[in-house]
N, C-alpha and C positions, 0 to 999 in steps of 0.2 A: 504494500500500500504506500502511495506517495505521501510525503509530509503535507500537513495542512497548509493551504495557501494563506499567506499573510500580506498585509499592506506593505511591510518592509520588503518582501520578496518582489512585489510588483514595482515598488519604487526603485529597487536595485536594477531591475530589468529596464525600466524607463530611463534610468540615468545613462543608458547607452545611446540615447537619442540626442544628437548634437544639433543645436540651432546653427544652421549653416552660415548665417550672417554674423552671429556673435561668437561662434566657435566655443560655446559653453553648453553643457548638457541641460536639458529642459527641467530636470529636478533641481539642480543647483540654481538655475535662473528663477525658480519659484513659480514656474508656469503650471505645475500640478497643484491644484488647490486642495483636492481631497480624493481619496480612494476608498470605496466601500465594497465589501465582499459579502454577498448573500450566499450562504452555504445551504442551498436548497437540496432536496432529496435527489434530484436528477443531476446535480453538478453545481458548479459555482457560477454565479452571475457577478461580474465585475463592473462597477460603475465608477468612472473617473470624471472628475470635474477639472477641466483645464482652461487656461486662458492663453492669450497671445501677448506679445510685447506691444502690439497695437491692434486696434480693430481692423485696420486695413493691411495687416501683415500678409504679404503675398504667398508665404509658405505655410499659412495656417492649415489649409486642407491636407498638405503633405505631412505636417506634424501630427495632426489629428489621426490621420490614417496610420501613421507609424505607431502611435499609442495603441490604437485598436489592434493592430496586428501583433504587437508584442504581448498584449494581455491575453489574446486568444491562444497563444502558444503554450500556456501553462496547462499541465495535465488536469483534466476534470472541468475546465472552463467550457461552458456551453453557451454563454451569452455575454457580450461585452457592449456597454453603452458608454460613449465618450461625449460628455456634455461640454460644449464650448460656452464658457461664461465670461462676463466682463464686469462683474460686480463681486468684489471690489476691483476697480481698474488696477492693472499691474503697474507696480512701481519698483524699479530696480533697487532702490534703497530700502524698501520695506519687505520685498519678497525674495530677492536673491540672497544666497548664502554669502558669508564673508569671503570665502574663497572665490566665488563667482565675481563679487564686486572687485576683488583684487585683480583678478584676471582681466576685467574690463577697465581697470585703471581708475576706479571710483574711490577706492580707499587708499 
């Protein structure tokens, strides 16, 4: 039997997705607002709330698709929903990790 799927496992997998413009992974950028896992009898339903660096981000659909595909690769996942949210608006100083802010030259 596979180990129980956790939010931390999903975040680790999502940290492999790099924003091609900023060259920092989407987890460290703070673009992943929440991950919820429903352990239903038929398998896991994973729901991710994510945002973009701006509403007009041209790579938004690509990033959203990458999140969906990474989540569906986990054993036992039979449903993935990726919600694109803009509340609260993303702010690099509030949402990005210290490491990401250093990489971006903000700190």
